[in-house]
N, C-alpha and C positions, 0 to 999 in steps of 0.2 A: 789397428788400421783406422784411419780417420773416417769420419762420415762422408757420404757422397750426396751432392746434390740431385734433383731428379734427372737431369740430363746425364749426369755422371753414371747413375744407376741404370738409366736406360741402356746406355753404351755398354756397360758391363754384363747386362742381362739378356739383351735382345729385346725387351719390352720397349714399347715406345713410351714417351711421357704422358701422353694422353691416356694409354692403357694403364699405367701406374696410377694415375689419378682415379681412374675407374676402379681399379683393384681396391683401392683405399675405401672409396665410397660404398663398395660393396662388403668391406669388412674382411678382406682376404689378406692383405698385407697393409699393415698400419705403421708408417715410419713416424720416428719421434720429429718434432718440431724445434727449431731453433727459437731463441728469444724473439726474432724478428718474424716468425711464422712460417720459414721456409722448412720444407721436407727435409730430413736427413737420414739417409738411408745407411745402416750399418751392416755388420757381417749377418747377423740375424735376418735382417730384411731381404739381403742379397741372397741368402741360402733359401728363404722362403721363396722367392721369386723363381730361383732355379729349380727347386722341387715341385713348384706350382705348375711350371712348364713341363717338367717330366710327367708328373700326373696327369695333365691333359693329353699329352702325347701318347703316353701308354694305356690309358683307359678311355680315351675318346670322350672326357668329361668336360663340359662346357662351364665356362665362369658362372652364369646363371644357376647351374646345377650346384656349384659349389658354395654360391651365395645363399642358395635355398637351404643347403644342409646347416649352414650357420645359423640361419633363422630358426631352424627346427631346434637346434641346440638351446637357443637363447629364449624362445617362446613356447613355453609347456602348453599353452592354450592351442597353439597352431600344430604342435607335435600330437596332441590328443586328437584334434580334428581329423589329421591326416591318417592316424591309426584307425580311427573308427571309419573312415572312408574305405581305406584298404581293406579292413576286415568285411565290411559290406560288399566290396567288389568281389573278394574271395568266396563270399557265401553265395552271391549271384552266380559266379562261374560254376560253383559246385551243384547248384540247384539246377542250372541248365544242363550240365552234364548228366545229373540223375533223370531229368525229364527225357532227355534224349535216349536213354537207356530204357526207360519206361516206353517210350514210343516204339523202339526196335522190338522189345519183348512182346508188345501187344500186336505188332504185324504179322 
């Protein structure tokens, strides 16, 4: 299969050219570039676009959610900060439950 330009890729996948540019900026689907700088979508990118559409449809996942997931994988400091925050949030929830039970027992 020959590579497709952005308009052709959009027609084959149902994504708009504008959205394809956004997906590239978000790091989700990165097509090759021609010597002239034009995007070239091959079979790999077309399959990524189709599976991305299915992922969004099946799990109601937003593009921003997926882009953030990529950032988490690429930025260890961000990943550590999010894990620390989540651990603190879970402890706060457990602490709140514990205090609720103590108040009930005291009543």
